[in-house]
C-alpha positions as CSV (number, residue, x, y, z in Angstrom):
1,M,81.5,69.0,-62.4
2,A,81.7,66.6,-59.6
3,E,78.5,68.1,-58.1
4,D,76.8,67.6,-61.5
5,R,77.8,64.0,-61.5
6,F,76.4,63.6,-58.0
7,Q,73.2,65.3,-59.0
8,D,72.7,62.8,-61.8
9,K,73.2,59.9,-59.4
10,T,69.8,60.0,-57.6
11,E,69.2,56.2,-57.1
12,P,70.4,54.1,-54.2
13,A,73.2,51.7,-54.9
14,S,72.3,48.2,-56.1
15,P,73.4,45.1,-54.1
16,K,75.9,44.3,-56.9
17,R,77.4,47.8,-56.7
18,R,77.7,47.5,-52.9
19,E,79.3,44.0,-53.2
20,E,81.9,45.3,-55.8
21,A,82.8,48.3,-53.5
22,R,83.2,45.9,-50.5
23,K,85.5,43.7,-52.5
24,K,87.7,46.8,-53.1
25,G,87.7,47.5,-49.4
26,E,85.4,50.5,-49.8
27,V,83.1,50.6,-46.7
28,A,81.4,53.1,-44.5
29,K,83.9,53.3,-41.6
30,S,85.0,55.9,-39.1
31,K,88.7,55.7,-38.1
32,E,88.1,58.0,-35.2
33,L,85.5,55.7,-33.7
34,G,88.1,53.0,-33.3
35,A,90.6,55.4,-31.9
36,V,88.3,56.9,-29.3
37,A,87.1,53.4,-28.3
38,V,90.7,52.4,-27.6
39,L,91.4,55.6,-25.8
40,C,88.3,55.2,-23.5
41,A,89.0,51.6,-22.9
42,C,92.6,52.2,-21.9
43,T,91.5,55.2,-19.7
44,V,89.0,53.0,-17.8
45,Y,91.6,50.3,-17.4
46,L,94.2,52.7,-16.1
47,F,91.7,54.1,-13.6
48,F,91.4,50.7,-12.0
49,A,94.9,49.4,-12.6
50,A,97.1,52.5,-12.5
51,K,98.0,52.1,-8.9
52,G,99.2,48.5,-9.4
53,M,101.0,49.3,-12.6
54,S,102.8,52.2,-11.1
55,S,103.9,50.1,-8.2
56,E,105.2,47.3,-10.4
57,L,106.8,49.8,-12.7
58,G,108.6,51.4,-9.7
59,M,109.8,48.0,-8.5
60,L,111.0,47.2,-12.0
61,M,113.0,50.4,-12.2
62,E,114.4,49.8,-8.8
63,R,115.5,46.2,-9.7
64,T,117.0,47.4,-12.9
65,F,119.1,50.2,-11.5
66,S,120.2,48.1,-8.6
67,R,121.6,45.5,-11.0
68,I,123.6,48.0,-13.1
69,P,126.6,48.1,-10.8
70,S,126.9,44.3,-10.8
71,I,127.2,44.2,-14.6
72,S,130.8,45.3,-14.6
73,A,131.6,43.4,-11.4
74,S,130.4,40.0,-12.7
75,D,130.1,38.0,-15.8
76,M,126.5,39.0,-16.5
77,N,125.9,39.6,-20.1
78,I,124.6,43.1,-20.8
79,V,122.5,41.9,-23.8
80,E,120.9,39.2,-21.6
81,F,120.3,41.8,-18.9
82,S,118.7,44.2,-21.4
83,M,116.4,41.4,-22.8
84,Q,115.3,40.4,-19.3
85,T,114.4,44.0,-18.4
86,L,112.6,44.4,-21.7
87,R,110.6,41.2,-21.1
88,E,109.5,42.3,-17.7
89,F,108.4,45.7,-19.0
90,L,106.4,44.1,-21.9
91,L,104.7,41.7,-19.4
92,L,103.8,44.7,-17.4
93,I,102.1,46.6,-20.3
94,L,100.8,43.4,-22.1
95,P,97.3,43.6,-20.6
96,I,96.7,47.1,-21.8
97,M,98.1,46.2,-25.3
98,I,95.8,43.2,-25.5
99,L,92.8,45.4,-24.4
100,A,93.6,48.0,-27.1
101,F,93.9,45.3,-29.8
102,V,90.7,43.6,-28.8
103,V,88.7,46.8,-28.6
104,A,90.1,48.1,-31.9
105,L,89.3,44.8,-33.6
106,G,85.8,44.7,-32.1
107,V,84.9,48.3,-33.1
108,N,86.0,47.7,-36.7
109,Y,84.1,44.4,-36.8
110,L,80.9,46.1,-35.6
111,Q,81.3,48.8,-38.3
112,V,82.0,46.7,-41.3
113,G,81.9,43.0,-40.3
114,F,84.5,40.6,-41.5
115,L,86.3,42.0,-44.5
116,W,89.5,40.9,-46.2
117,S,90.5,42.8,-49.3
118,V,93.9,43.2,-50.9
119,E,92.7,45.4,-53.7
120,A,93.1,48.5,-51.6
121,L,96.8,47.6,-51.0
122,A,97.5,46.9,-54.7
123,P,99.9,49.5,-56.3
124,K,98.2,52.0,-58.6
125,A,99.7,54.5,-60.9
126,S,97.1,57.1,-59.8
127,K,98.6,57.0,-56.3
128,I,102.0,58.3,-57.5
129,D,100.6,60.6,-60.2
130,P,101.5,64.2,-59.0
131,V,98.6,65.7,-61.0
132,Q,96.0,63.4,-59.4
133,G,97.7,63.8,-56.1
134,L,97.2,67.6,-56.3
135,Q,93.6,67.1,-57.3
136,R,93.0,64.9,-54.3
137,M,94.8,67.3,-52.1
138,F,92.6,70.2,-53.1
139,S,89.4,68.3,-53.6
140,V,86.1,69.0,-51.9
141,R,86.6,65.9,-49.7
142,S,90.1,66.9,-48.6
143,L,88.9,70.4,-47.7
144,S,86.0,69.0,-45.8
145,E,88.3,66.6,-43.9
146,L,90.5,69.6,-43.1
147,A,87.6,71.6,-41.9
148,K,86.4,68.7,-39.7
149,S,89.9,68.2,-38.2
150,L,90.1,71.9,-37.3
151,A,86.6,71.9,-35.8
152,K,87.4,68.9,-33.7
153,L,90.7,70.4,-32.6
154,T,88.9,73.6,-31.7
155,I,86.2,71.8,-29.7
156,V,88.6,69.5,-27.8
157,G,91.0,72.4,-27.1
158,W,88.1,74.5,-25.8
159,V,87.0,71.7,-23.4
160,A,90.6,71.2,-22.2
161,F,91.1,74.9,-21.7
162,S,87.8,75.2,-19.8
163,T,88.8,72.3,-17.5
164,L,92.2,73.9,-16.7
165,K,90.7,77.3,-16.3
166,E,88.2,75.8,-13.8
167,A,91.1,74.2,-11.8
168,F,93.5,77.2,-12.0
169,P,92.3,78.9,-8.8
170,N,93.6,75.9,-6.9
171,F,97.0,76.0,-8.7
172,V,98.7,78.8,-6.9
173,P,98.0,77.5,-3.3
174,L,99.9,74.3,-4.3
175,I,103.2,76.0,-3.4
176,Y,102.2,75.7,0.2
177,Q,101.3,72.0,0.0
178,D,103.4,68.9,0.3
179,R,104.3,66.8,-2.6
180,W,101.5,64.2,-2.0
181,A,98.9,67.0,-2.1
182,I,100.4,68.3,-5.3
183,L,100.4,64.8,-6.9
184,S,96.9,64.3,-5.8
185,W,95.7,67.6,-7.4
186,L,97.6,66.8,-10.6
187,G,96.1,63.3,-10.8
188,L,92.6,64.5,-10.1
189,T,92.9,67.4,-12.7
190,S,94.4,65.1,-15.3
191,W,91.7,62.5,-14.7
192,K,88.9,65.2,-15.1
193,L,90.6,66.5,-18.2
194,T,90.9,63.1,-19.7
195,I,87.3,62.1,-19.0
196,R,85.9,65.3,-20.4
197,C,88.1,65.1,-23.5
198,C,87.1,61.5,-24.0
199,M,83.4,62.3,-23.8
200,V,83.7,65.1,-26.3
201,I,85.8,63.0,-28.7
202,A,83.4,60.1,-28.4
203,V,80.5,62.3,-29.4
204,L,82.5,63.7,-32.3
205,A,83.5,60.2,-33.4
206,I,79.8,59.0,-33.4
207,L,78.9,62.0,-35.5
208,D,81.8,61.3,-37.8
209,Y,80.6,57.7,-38.2
210,F,77.1,58.8,-39.3
211,Y,78.8,61.4,-41.6
212,Q,81.0,58.7,-43.2
213,R,77.9,56.5,-43.8
214,W,76.1,59.4,-45.4
215,E,79.2,60.2,-47.6
216,F,79.6,56.5,-48.5
217,E,76.0,56.2,-49.6
218,R,76.3,59.4,-51.6
219,K,79.4,58.1,-53.3
220,L,77.7,54.8,-54.2
221,R,74.6,56.4,-55.6
222,M,73.8,55.4,-59.2
223,S,72.0,57.1,-62.1
224,K,69.0,55.5,-63.7
225,Q,71.0,54.7,-66.8
226,E,73.6,52.9,-64.7
227,L,70.9,50.8,-63.1
228,K,69.4,49.9,-66.5
229,D,72.9,49.0,-67.8
230,E,73.6,46.8,-64.7
231,Y,70.3,45.1,-65.0
232,K,71.0,44.3,-68.6
233,Q,74.5,42.9,-67.7
234,T,73.2,40.7,-64.8
235,E,69.7,39.8,-65.9
236,G,70.0,40.2,-69.7
237,D,68.2,42.5,-72.1
238,P,64.4,42.2,-71.3
239,M,63.6,42.1,-75.0
240,V,66.1,39.3,-75.7
241,K,64.9,37.4,-72.6
242,S,61.3,37.7,-73.8
243,R,62.3,36.5,-77.3
244,I,64.1,33.5,-75.7
245,R,61.1,32.6,-73.6
246,S,58.9,32.9,-76.6
247,I,61.1,30.5,-78.6
248,Q,61.3,28.1,-75.7
249,R,57.5,28.0,-75.4
250,E,57.2,27.4,-79.1
251,M,59.7,24.6,-79.0
252,A,57.9,23.0,-76.0
253,R,54.6,23.4,-77.8
254,R,56.0,21.8,-80.9
255,R,57.4,18.8,-78.9
256,M,54.0,18.5,-77.3
257,M,52.2,18.5,-80.7
258,E,54.6,15.7,-81.8
259,E,53.2,13.6,-79.0
260,V,49.5,14.0,-80.1
261,P,49.6,11.4,-82.9
262,K,51.0,8.9,-80.4
263,A,48.0,9.5,-78.0
264,D,45.2,7.0,-77.6
265,V,42.5,9.6,-77.1
266,V,41.9,13.4,-76.9
267,I,39.3,14.5,-74.4
268,T,37.7,17.9,-75.1
269,N,35.5,20.5,-73.5
270,P,34.5,20.6,-76.5
271,T,36.5,23.5,-77.9
272,H,38.0,25.4,-75.0
273,L,40.1,22.5,-73.6
274,A,41.8,19.5,-75.1
275,I,43.8,16.9,-73.3
276,A,45.6,14.0,-75.1
277,L,46.1,10.8,-73.1
278,R,48.3,7.8,-73.9
279,Y,48.4,4.5,-72.1
280,D,50.9,1.6,-72.4
281,S,50.1,-1.1,-70.0
282,A,53.6,-2.5,-70.2
283,K,55.4,0.7,-69.2
284,M,52.8,2.8,-67.3
285,K,50.8,2.3,-64.2
286,A,48.1,4.6,-65.4
287,P,47.3,6.7,-68.5
288,K,49.5,9.8,-68.9
289,I,48.9,13.3,-70.2
290,V,51.1,13.8,-73.3
291,A,49.5,17.1,-74.5
292,K,47.1,19.7,-73.2
293,G,46.0,23.2,-74.1
294,A,43.2,25.8,-74.0
295,D,41.5,27.9,-76.7
296,H,43.6,28.0,-79.9
297,I,46.1,25.4,-78.5
298,A,43.1,23.1,-77.9
299,L,42.0,23.6,-81.5
300,R,45.5,22.8,-82.8
301,I,45.5,19.6,-80.7
302,R,42.1,18.6,-82.1
303,G,43.3,19.3,-85.6
304,V,46.5,17.2,-85.2
305,A,44.4,14.4,-83.6
306,E,41.9,14.4,-86.5
307,Q,44.7,14.3,-89.0
308,S,46.4,11.5,-87.2
309,R,43.1,9.6,-86.8
310,V,43.3,9.8,-83.0
311,P,39.8,9.5,-81.4
312,V,38.4,12.7,-80.0
313,V,35.9,12.4,-77.1
314,E,33.9,15.2,-75.5
315,N,33.6,15.0,-71.8
316,R,33.5,18.4,-70.1
317,P,33.8,17.4,-66.4
318,L,36.7,15.0,-67.1
319,A,38.4,17.5,-69.4
320,Q,38.3,20.2,-66.7
321,N,39.8,17.8,-64.1
322,L,42.5,16.6,-66.4
323,Y,43.5,20.1,-67.5
324,K,44.5,20.8,-63.8
325,L,47.1,18.1,-63.9
326,E,50.7,18.7,-65.1
327,L,51.9,17.7,-68.5
328,G,53.5,14.3,-68.4
329,E,51.7,13.4,-65.2
330,E,49.8,10.1,-64.7
331,I,46.1,10.5,-63.9
332,P,45.2,10.1,-60.2
333,S,43.2,7.1,-58.9
334,R,40.0,9.1,-58.6
335,L,39.8,9.5,-62.4
336,Y,40.7,5.8,-63.2
337,Q,37.1,4.7,-63.7
338,A,36.1,7.7,-65.9
339,V,39.2,7.3,-68.1
340,A,38.9,3.6,-68.2
341,E,35.4,3.9,-69.6
342,I,36.5,6.3,-72.3
343,L,39.5,4.1,-73.3
344,A,37.2,1.1,-73.5
345,Y,34.8,3.1,-75.6
346,V,37.8,4.3,-77.8
347,Y,39.0,0.7,-78.4
348,R,35.5,-0.2,-79.6
349,L,35.5,2.7,-81.9
350,K,38.9,1.7,-83.4
351,K,37.5,-1.7,-84.1
352,K,34.7,0.0,-86.1
353,G,37.2,2.3,-87.8
354,S,35.8,5.7,-86.4
355,T,37.8,8.5,-84.8
356,R,34.9,10.7,-83.6
357,A,32.6,10.3,-80.6
């Protein structure tokens, strides 16, 4: 049934779905990539610093054991002695601990960026439900993780076995060597074993990272119906939005028509365009467009103007230039002369009592 659900989810996840998953702490991340990065970084550090660390550790042990007899022979506090020894040991391993912390933090940041989510830590009843626990235990994901772990263990074990098998012919002659030769052989073999295992684990971790990304994307996939539902929730129903826009346009058109009776003149093209101008010398620097429209809107503007006895003037070039301007915008200076002539003409018509030109 889970496969059927995945088959229905054929669409990539939307940005909203990804954001919700990120808030829950669900991201594409490989835990093994961080572990192998820390392992490799510490291995490289030990390669260069092991000699100094071993020397300092030896001196620390020598100082510690040399002080033990003096504890009973003096007033030295055993707690103070233990804390001092612990502090010296922590200072010795502090660099490698800081390195491991920085590398682990950096690898996780490179994988998922900065992420702070407490939802993953929130208590959930499903986590303690035995039925759901058994379902998770025997789920396809759990079985695939088990198969991956067994495969990794087999591969790393085979690499380790091959390395030791390669070094085994030199093992028996060691009984005739001194201790430094034995330690040198053990160190070289251990280093070779560590390097090879690290290389194999690194390759497996990179493959696991790409697998986790693929699995994460597969988990986030959405069905077409889910995309439609999400779009309706975020953007609204398209039919409702279309209806709202239609109502808004009608209301704006109605307000515009209410301004036509207040206009001084309506300039037409003669039927395709209609632009209503109003000029109040006390409040305006230049005449302003209070209404405009094309085709049937132009006819409505003309009809309202005629009913309100607003003069209607036909001037095709001027009407075309005025129609390009925004509603409520004052006319530019290049049209002052043409509009001034029409307004002067209109004022003369009003004196004569006519509204047509």
